[in-house]
N, C-alpha and C positions, 0 to 999 in steps of 0.2 A: 679270745687272745688279742692283745693290742697289735695293730699293724707293725709297730716298731719292733715288737718281739718276733713277729713272723719274719721280718727282714733280717733281724739279728741271727735267727736260726739258719736262714739261707746262707748268710755270710759265714757262719761257723762251719757249716757243712762244706762249703767251698774250700775253706782253709784246711779242714780235716782231710779232704781228698789230697791236697798237696803234701801234708805231713805223711800220710800213709804211702804216697807214691815214692817218697825218698827214704822210707824207713829201713829198707833192706840194703841201702847203699850209702849209709851215713859216712863210711870211711872215705868216700869220694868228695865229701863236702869241704868247702873252704871255711875254716873256723877262724873267727876273729875274737880276740879278748877285749871286751869293753872295759873291764877292770879285773881285779883279782877275783878268780873263781866265777866270773860272769862272762858268758860267751854268747856270740851271735853267729848265725850262718845265713847263707842265701835262702834257706828254707824258712827261717823266721821272717825274713823280709818278704819273700814271696807270699807267705800265708797272710802277713799283715796287709800287703797290697791287695790281695783278693778280698779281704774283709772290707777294707776302705772302699774298694771299687763297688761292692754291693751296697754299702751304706750310702755312698755318694750318689749312686744312681737313683735312689729313692728320696734321699734327704740331702740335697747338694749344699744347703745352707747351714747344716749342723756342724758344730765344732768337733774336733777329734783330739783325743789324748791317747797316743799309742806308744808302746814301749820302745819300738825301734826308731820311729820317725818323729816322736815328740808331739808337740801341740800344733794344731792347724786350725785357723779360723777363730772367729768370735761369735758366740750365739748363746742364748739361754739354754739351748740343748747341747750336750756334750757326750759323745761316745768315748768310753774308756776301754781300751783294747789291749789284751795280751795275746798275741798270735800263737805263742808256744810257751806255756808255763811249765817249766821242767826241761829246759834245753839240755842241761847236763845229762839227765836221764835219757833223753832222746838220742843224744850222741853216743851213748853207751848201749843202746838197745834195751834199756831198762824200761819195762812197760808201765810207766806212770808219768803221763804228761797230759796237758789239756789246753783248751782254748777258752779264753774268758772275754766276754763282751758285756758291757753294761751301759745304760743310758741314764744320764743325770739331767734334770731340768731345774735350773737355778740352784744347783748344788744338791738337790734331793734325788736319790735313786728312784727311778721309775720302773725299770725292768732290767733283767740281766739273765745271763746264762753261763754255764760252765759245761763244756762239751769234751767228752772223752772219746776220741775217734776209734781207739782200739777196741773198746767194749761197746761202742755205739750207745753210750749213755748220754742223754741230753738233760741236764738239770736246768730248769727255768723258773723264773719268779717274776711276778708283777706286783707293784705296790698295791696292797689291799686285796690282792687276788690269790694269795697263797703261793706255794712252791710245788713243783712237780718234777718227777724223773720219768722221762718218756711218757708224758701225759698222765702219770699216776701220782696222786697226791702224796707228798712226803711230809714227815714230821720229825722234829728233833727227838732224841731218846729221852726217856723220863727218869733217868737215874738221879737220885737225890743228893749224892755227895761223891767224894773222890774214891771212897772204898769200892773196889770192884770196877772202877771206871777205866775205859780205854781212851787215852788222850793223844791227840795228834799234835805235832809240833814241827818246827823247822829250825835248822842251825842258822845262826846269823852269818851267812857266807859273804855278803857284800861288804859289810862293815863289822870288823871283828873286835872293835874297841869294847863291846859289851860281852865278849866271850866268857870272861870269868863270872860275870853276873848270870849269864845264861846257864853256865855249868852248875852254879849253885841252885838255880831253879830246877834244872834237870834232875839233880840229886833229890830235891824235895819231892818231885813228882814220882820218881822211881820208888821212893819209900812209902808213898801214900796212895798209889793207884795200882790197878791190875797190870798196867803196862803202858809204854809210850810207843808211838809209831812216827817215823819220819820218812814218808815216801818220796818227798822231793818236789811236789807241785802244790803250792799253797792254795791255789784256786780250787783244786780238786779236794784238798784236805777240808776246806770250808764246806764244800758240797757234801762231803761225807758226814760232817756234823749235821747238816741240814736233813739228811735222810736217815740219821741214826746209826750209821755204821761205826762212828766214833762218838763218844759222849761229849767231848769238848776239844778245844784247840787253843793254843797260844803260840805266838811267834813275835820276834823282834826284827825291826829293820826292813819291813816289807814296803813295796811301792803301791801306789794307788791301784794300778792295773792288776796287781796280785789279789787285791781284796774286794774290789767294788762289787762284782757280781756275787761273790761268795757271801759277803756281808748281807746283801739283800736276800739271798737264799735262806740264810739262817733266820733272819728276822721274820720272813714270810712263812717259815716252817715252824714258827712258834717259839723261837729262841731269842737270845739277846746277844749283841755284839758291842763291845766297848774297847777303849784303850786300857792300858794296865792300871790307870788310876780310877777307872770306872766311868770315865767321861766319853764324849763322842768325838774325840780328836784323833781317832786311829788313822785317818788319812794324813793328818799333819805329822803325827809322831812315827807312823809306820809300825806301831806296836799294837797287837790285837789279842783279845780274848773272846771266844764264842762258845755258846752252849745253851742248854735250857736255863731258866732263871736261877734255880737252886744250885745246879752244877756250876754255872758261871760264877755265882757268889763264892762257892767253896774254892774254886780254882783261883779266883782273884785274891781271896784271903790267904791262900797258901803261898802265892807269889809275892804278896805285899811286903814281907820282911826283906826281900831281896832288891826292892826298888831303890834306885838312887835318884838324885835330882834330875838327871837327864831323861830318865824313863818316866818319871811321875809328872813331868811338866805338861 
């Protein structure tokens, strides 16, 4: 295991302890609305501070891109951090949230993790080294098409200008798959594709910190991740599709008729 991933695991566990400490008293937290349907609490910030503290202690010159505090520093190495993916779930006591940490070197993902502190599940990946869940090798599911597939998704809650487009996609998926799941933590949704719990995933309007670790997990678990047009601009567009190669192709073809110019750019 790379030293960078070892430090990231340590940082994620430190943040996880903070999330669990406050979970039974979320009604006492101060909640701030960053935008419509997008919230932040002192727990988000404390968890992010804990992650950055651990990373900076070992790699003081590395740059940071974090959900709550933004971009820090300039370096060929950049950590991409979501300290609490699924804040709305967390605030309601809904047991689906996670911590996501990834490291990029000159824009290329090198290692990453998604940590579920409730279930004590640590999903990790290293470029060229495969993907694991609690040190056990994981692989994407081998389903060949949409029939019988279980697909993960997420509602476009930050920017609802694409809501009608998304609803048309949702209808297509309902009619052509075994079912859809929208648990509310995109990072964990991507990890579930990587370990085969769901067959595929798509979502619109995500941020880099929602996707970075999960995208590497899927790739290292034998799957593929693209934007809706089939390219590699999912960080730029915020729109993502993931799954094994054949399922990914079927999912993209089913969504293709619903793409408009803003989604396919």
